[in-house]
C-alpha positions in Angstrom: -10.8 38.2 -65.4 -10.3 40.3 -62.5 -8.5 43.6 -62.0 -6.2 44.2 -60.1 -7.1 48.0 -59.8 -10.6 47.4 -58.9 -9.3 44.6 -56.5 -6.8 46.8 -55.1 -9.0 50.4 -54.8 -11.9 48.0 -52.9 -10.0 46.6 -50.3 -8.6 49.7 -49.6 -11.8 51.4 -49.5 -13.2 48.6 -47.4 -10.3 49.4 -44.8 -10.9 52.6 -44.7 -14.3 52.6 -44.0 -13.8 49.8 -41.4 -11.2 51.6 -39.6 -12.7 54.6 -40.1 -16.5 53.4 -38.3 -14.3 51.7 -35.8 -12.7 54.7 -34.7 -15.4 56.6 -34.4 -17.6 53.8 -32.3 -14.1 54.2 -30.0 -14.3 57.6 -29.7 -18.2 58.0 -29.2 -17.7 55.2 -26.6 -14.6 56.7 -24.9 -16.3 60.1 -24.5 -19.6 58.9 -23.1 -18.0 57.0 -20.9 -15.9 60.3 -19.7 -18.7 62.5 -19.3 -20.7 59.9 -17.1 -17.4 59.1 -15.0 -17.0 63.2 -14.6 -20.6 63.4 -13.9 -21.1 60.8 -11.6 -18.2 62.2 -9.4 -19.4 65.1 -9.6 -23.1 64.0 -8.5 -21.5 61.9 -6.1 -19.9 65.0 -4.1 -23.1 66.8 -4.2 -24.8 64.0 -2.4 -21.9 64.0 -0.2 -22.2 68.0 0.5 -26.5 67.2 1.4 -25.7 64.3 3.7 -23.3 67.1 5.9 -26.6 69.2 6.2 -29.3 66.3 6.8 -30.5 65.4 10.0 -33.2 63.7 11.4 -35.9 65.1 13.4 -38.2 63.1 16.6 -40.4 61.7 13.9 -37.6 60.3 11.5 -38.1 62.5 9.0 -35.2 63.5 6.8 -34.4 67.1 7.0 -31.8 68.9 4.9 -30.7 72.5 5.3 -31.9 75.0 3.8 -28.5 77.0 2.6 -27.3 73.6 0.7 -30.2 73.5 -1.2 -29.4 75.9 -4.1 -32.3 77.6 -6.8 -31.3 74.5 -9.3 -33.3 72.1 -6.7 -35.9 74.6 -6.3 -36.8 75.5 -9.7 -39.5 73.3 -11.0 -38.2 70.9 -13.7 -34.8 72.6 -13.6 -33.2 68.9 -14.2 -31.7 68.5 -11.2 -33.3 67.0 -8.4 -32.6 64.8 -4.8 -34.5 62.6 -2.8 -33.1 62.1 0.8 -34.9 58.8 2.4 -34.6 57.1 5.7 -37.1 54.1 4.6 -40.1 53.9 2.3 -42.4 56.1 4.9 -39.9 58.8 5.5 -38.8 60.9 2.0 -37.9 64.2 1.5 -37.8 65.0 -2.3 -36.2 68.1 -3.9 -39.1 70.9 -4.8 -37.7 70.7 -8.5 -39.3 67.5 -9.3 -42.8 68.9 -8.2 -45.5 66.7 -7.6 -43.5 63.7 -9.6 -42.7 61.0 -7.7 -39.0 59.0 -8.5 -38.6 56.0 -8.5 -36.8 55.1 -5.2 -35.5 52.2 -3.1 -33.7 51.9 0.3 -30.0 51.3 0.0 -27.4 49.3 1.9 -24.5 51.3 3.6 -22.0 51.8 0.9 -24.3 50.3 -1.7 -24.0 52.4 -5.0 -26.0 52.6 -7.7 -26.3 54.5 -10.9 -28.6 54.4 -14.0 -30.3 56.2 -16.6 -33.8 56.9 -16.1 -37.2 58.8 -17.6 -37.9 62.0 -15.0 -40.7 64.6 -15.3 -41.7 65.7 -18.5 -39.8 63.2 -20.6 -36.2 64.3 -18.7 -33.6 61.9 -19.5 -31.8 61.6 -16.3 -29.2 59.8 -15.1 -29.9 58.6 -11.5 -27.1 58.3 -9.0 -28.2 56.8 -5.3 -25.7 55.8 -2.4 -26.4 54.2 1.2 -25.0 56.2 4.1 -25.4 55.9 7.9 -26.0 58.7 10.4 -27.2 59.2 13.8 -27.6 55.8 14.0 -30.2 55.7 11.1 -29.6 54.2 7.7 -30.0 57.0 4.8 -30.1 57.0 1.1 -29.7 60.1 -1.1 -30.2 60.2 -4.8 -29.1 62.7 -7.2 -30.5 62.8 -10.7 -29.4 65.5 -13.8 -30.9 66.1 -16.7 -28.5 64.7 -19.8 -30.8 66.7 -22.2 -28.2 69.5 -22.9 -25.4 67.0 -22.6 -27.3 64.4 -25.6 -27.6 67.5 -27.1 -24.0 68.6 -26.9 -22.8 64.9 -27.9 -25.3 64.9 -31.1 -23.9 68.3 -32.3 -19.9 67.1 -31.9 -20.5 63.6 -33.7 -22.4 64.8 -36.3 -19.2 67.2 -37.1 -16.8 64.3 -35.8 -19.2 62.3 -39.1 -18.3 64.9 -41.2 -15.4 65.6 -40.5 -14.3 61.9 -40.5 -16.2 61.5 -44.0 -14.2 64.0 -45.5 -11.5 62.6 -44.6 -12.3 59.2 -45.6 -13.1 61.3 -49.4 -9.5 62.7 -49.1 -8.2 59.3 -48.5 -10.1 57.4 -51.3 -8.8 60.4 -53.6 -5.4 59.3 -52.4 -5.3 56.1 -52.6 -6.7 56.3 -56.3 -3.7 58.6 -57.0 -1.2 56.3 -55.6 -3.0 53.0 -57.6 -3.0 54.7 -60.8 0.6 55.9 -60.4 1.8 52.2 -59.1 -0.2 50.7 -61.8 1.1 53.4 -64.4 4.5 51.4 -65.0 2.1 47.9 -65.8 0.4 49.4 -68.8 4.0 50.7 -70.1 4.5 46.9 -69.5 1.6 46.3 -71.4 2.7 48.2 -74.2 5.9 47.2 -74.5 4.3 43.6 -75.0 2.1 44.6 -78.0 4.8 46.2 -79.3 6.8 43.0 -78.8 3.8 40.9 -80.2 4.0 43.5 -83.4 7.7 43.2 -84.3 8.5 46.7 -83.2 10.2 45.6 -80.1 12.6 42.3 -79.4 12.7 42.5 -75.3 10.5 44.2 -72.7 12.3 47.6 -72.1 9.9 49.1 -69.6 10.6 49.2 -65.9 8.5 48.0 -63.5 7.5 47.6 -59.7 10.3 45.4 -58.0 7.6 42.7 -57.7 6.6 42.8 -61.4 10.3 43.1 -62.5 11.3 39.5 -62.0 8.5 38.5 -64.3 9.9 40.7 -67.0 13.4 39.6 -67.0 12.3 36.0 -67.0 10.1 37.3 -69.8 13.0 38.8 -71.7 15.1 35.7 -71.3 12.4 33.9 -72.6 12.5 36.1 -75.8 16.2 36.2 -76.2 16.5 32.7 -75.6 13.5 32.0 -78.2 15.4 34.4 -80.6 18.2 32.0 -80.7 16.5 29.2 -81.1 14.6 30.2 -84.1 18.2 31.4 -85.7 19.5 28.1 -85.3 16.7 26.4 -86.3 16.3 28.8 -89.4 19.9 28.2 -90.0 19.6 24.2 -89.6 16.1 24.1 -92.1 18.3 26.0 -94.4 21.3 24.1 -94.4 19.0 21.0 -94.9 17.0 22.2 -97.5 19.9 23.4 -99.5 21.4 20.2 -99.0 18.5 18.4 -100.2 18.3 21.3 -103.3 21.6 20.2 -104.3 21.0 16.3 -103.5 17.5 17.4 -106.3 19.6 19.2 -108.9 21.9 16.0 -109.6 18.7 14.0 -110.0 17.6 16.1 -112.7 20.7 16.2 -114.4 21.0 12.9 -114.1 17.4 12.2 -115.7 18.7 15.1 -118.6 21.3 13.2 -119.3 19.8 9.6 -119.0 20.5 9.3 -123.2 24.3 9.9 -122.6 24.9 7.1 -119.8 24.0 3.6 -119.4 21.3 2.6 -117.0 23.1 0.9 -115.1 25.7 4.1 -114.0 22.3 5.6 -113.8 20.7 3.9 -111.1 24.1 3.9 -109.4 24.3 7.6 -109.2 20.7 7.7 -108.3 21.1 5.7 -105.7 24.2 7.4 -104.0 21.6 10.9 -104.5 18.8 8.7 -102.6 21.4 7.4 -99.6 22.8 11.2 -99.7 19.3 12.6 -99.0 18.3 9.7 -96.6 21.5 10.7 -94.5 20.3 14.2 -94.6 16.7 13.1 -93.2 18.1 10.7 -90.8 21.1 13.6 -89.2 17.9 15.7 -88.8 15.9 13.3 -87.5 18.6 12.3 -85.0 19.1 15.6 -84.0 15.1 15.8 -82.9 15.5 12.5 -80.7 18.8 13.9 -78.9 16.7 16.8 -78.1 13.9 14.8 -76.9 10.7 16.3 -75.6 12.2 19.9 -74.8 10.2 22.6 -72.9 11.2 25.8 -71.5 13.4 25.7 -68.5 16.2 28.1 -66.9 17.3 24.9 -65.1 18.9 21.8 -66.1 19.3 18.8 -63.9 22.2 16.7 -65.3 21.0 13.4 -63.2 18.0 13.1 -65.2 19.3 14.6 -68.8 22.5 13.2 -69.4 21.7 9.4 -69.3 18.7 10.0 -71.1 20.6 12.0 -73.4 23.4 8.8 -73.5 20.7 6.1 -73.6 19.3 8.0 -77.1 22.9 8.2 -78.6 23.5 4.3 -77.8 20.3 3.4 -79.3 21.3 5.7 -82.4 24.9 3.9 -82.3 24.0 0.7 -81.1 26.6 -1.4 -83.9 29.1 -0.3 -81.3 30.0 -1.0 -77.7 30.7 2.3 -76.4 31.6 2.4 -72.7 30.2 5.6 -71.4 31.5 7.4 -68.6 30.8 10.8 -66.6 31.7 12.9 -63.9 30.8 15.4 -62.4 30.2 18.4 -58.9 28.0 17.9 -56.2 25.4 20.8 -57.5 23.9 18.9 -60.5 21.3 21.4 -61.5 22.8 24.1 -63.5 20.8 27.1 -63.8 21.0 27.4 -67.3 18.6 27.0 -70.2 17.5 23.3 -70.9 17.0 23.4 -74.7 20.8 25.3 -74.7 22.3 22.8 -72.5 20.7 19.7 -74.5 21.4 21.4 -77.7 24.8 21.8 -76.5 26.1 18.1 -74.9 23.8 16.5 -77.9 26.0 17.7 -80.7 29.4 17.0 -78.3 28.7 13.4 -77.4 27.3 12.8 -80.9 30.2 13.9 -82.0 32.2 12.2 -79.9 29.8 8.2 -80.1 30.5 8.8 -83.9 34.4 9.5 -84.4 35.1 7.1 -80.7 36.0 3.3 -81.1 34.7 2.3 -77.6 35.0 4.9 -75.1 34.1 8.6 -74.6 34.5 10.5 -71.6 32.4 13.8 -70.0 33.5 15.5 -67.1 31.0 18.6 -65.3 32.4 20.8 -63.2 30.8 24.4 -61.9 33.5 27.0 -60.0 34.1 30.5 -59.1 36.3 32.2 -61.7 38.3 35.3 -60.5 35.2 38.0 -60.9 32.9 36.0 -58.6 31.0 34.9 -61.6 29.3 31.1 -62.1 32.1 29.0 -64.9 30.6 25.7 -66.0 33.2 23.6 -67.7 32.4 20.7 -69.9 34.9 18.4 -71.2 34.1 15.7 -73.5 37.1 13.4 -74.9 36.7 10.1 -76.9 39.7 7.4 -78.3 39.0 8.3 -82.0 41.2 8.9 -84.6 41.3 12.6 -83.2 42.7 15.3 -85.4 45.6 17.0 -86.1 46.6 20.4 -84.5 45.9 22.4 -88.4 42.6 20.8 -88.8 41.4 21.0 -85.4 41.1 24.7 -86.1 38.6 24.5 -89.3 36.3 22.3 -87.2 34.3 25.0 -85.9 34.1 26.9 -89.1 30.7 25.9 -90.2 30.2 22.9 -92.8 34.1 21.9 -91.8 33.6 17.9 -91.8 36.8 16.0 -90.3 35.9 13.0 -92.7 33.6 13.6 -95.7 33.4 9.9 -96.0 31.4 10.0 -93.0 27.2 11.4 -93.1 26.7 14.9 -91.2 26.7 18.4 -92.5 29.7 19.6 -90.4 27.1 21.7 -88.3 27.4 20.5 -85.1 30.7 22.0 -83.6 29.5 25.4 -85.4 26.1 25.3 -83.4 28.1 24.3 -80.1 29.9 27.2 -81.0 26.8 29.4 -81.4 25.5 28.3 -78.1 29.2 29.0 -76.1 29.4 32.7 -77.2 25.7 33.4 -76.2 26.7 32.6 -72.9 29.6 34.4 -72.8 32.1 31.4 -72.6 35.0 29.8 -75.0 35.5 26.8 -76.8 39.0 24.9 -77.3 39.6 21.6 -79.2 42.9 19.6 -78.6 44.1 16.0 -78.8 43.0 14.1 -75.5 46.0 13.0 -73.9 43.9 9.8 -71.7 42.1 8.6 -74.2 44.1 9.4 -77.4 40.8 11.0 -79.7 39.8 14.6 -79.5 39.1 16.7 -76.7 36.7 19.3 -76.7 36.6 21.9 -73.6 33.7 24.5 -73.1 33.2 26.8 -70.7 30.2 28.7 -70.3 29.3 31.6 -67.4 25.4 31.8 -67.7 24.3 35.5 -66.2 
């Protein structure tokens, strides 16, 4: 597993090292270039000064006025040298070069040459040559100057600059490490919260993290909350099924204990009734599982995909009826609501409608903005069944209440729907359908 802290530290370290190395290279090149440019310009001025004092004698030999020859050009191996030449045979070299011959060539008028050579006593020299025309003669003047002191000064500068850069790099690395550690501290808090959620100490992650991480935390909290609600409903459904089966089994035990007091035919009839009721209880839960289908956790429900699949399952379950189903919806068919909750809600209300209808069921889903600017999902389900009286409608949402005791069921469907509606801060209303004559269920959901 890759460490985020290690990746950030490595990336920032390489970036800083690369940046400072580039900066050092640029500064070094710039300083060297500027120093050489200044030296070249100064040496060019000295060459022009020498040119002003150069004359050509009758033998074609160049002569320089002594007043223009400074002490630096007269002291042996001083590091400052000049050569004045008219051709290869006629040269004048400064006394400072002593008996060392500097490598020179004749240059054309206006031509300039700047090189670095090794001079007397292995001195590093900057060598400047320029071609001139004077007294109907082509004159080439070379000026050389030692780079030893300059290179020493540059080495000292580069050493100091490198040391300061290294100290700056270490300081920046320490600073970026501190920033990385402080930036990742909220992640450790989130990790601790996750461990406490796993151990059952917390129900939600309460830590605040970076803006890039909080959507993940919020989504995880949503999944935890949704899973808690679904687990609660599943436990309630399983508990009701277990209670119903326990009641039927207790009845069977009573029948077995009383077999001496009742006839065999009556015992068989009672046992058949109990077995049928157990079958109905189990079939009801299997039907609910078929309605839910292969449910996966998703915050988005696509009505165009889910509603046809749900209706096809219901039509198979109630295949003894020819149910005409019609539904309408807004242009927005993808709702930002938990898919499992939506399937359980629609599955229960449509199952109730298919069960009681004579042959017609209608579904209408609309999405609109309410007065507070929130999205409001309106779901209306109507059927052409017998409906119910106004006093009875008030009791249908109570857990375990049923319209007709003669039909199989537990009376939990609409109660489960009411739990889901309350989870989404909505409302549920039961009424008489003026259009179809049966029951009309109107649901309002306000997902966050």
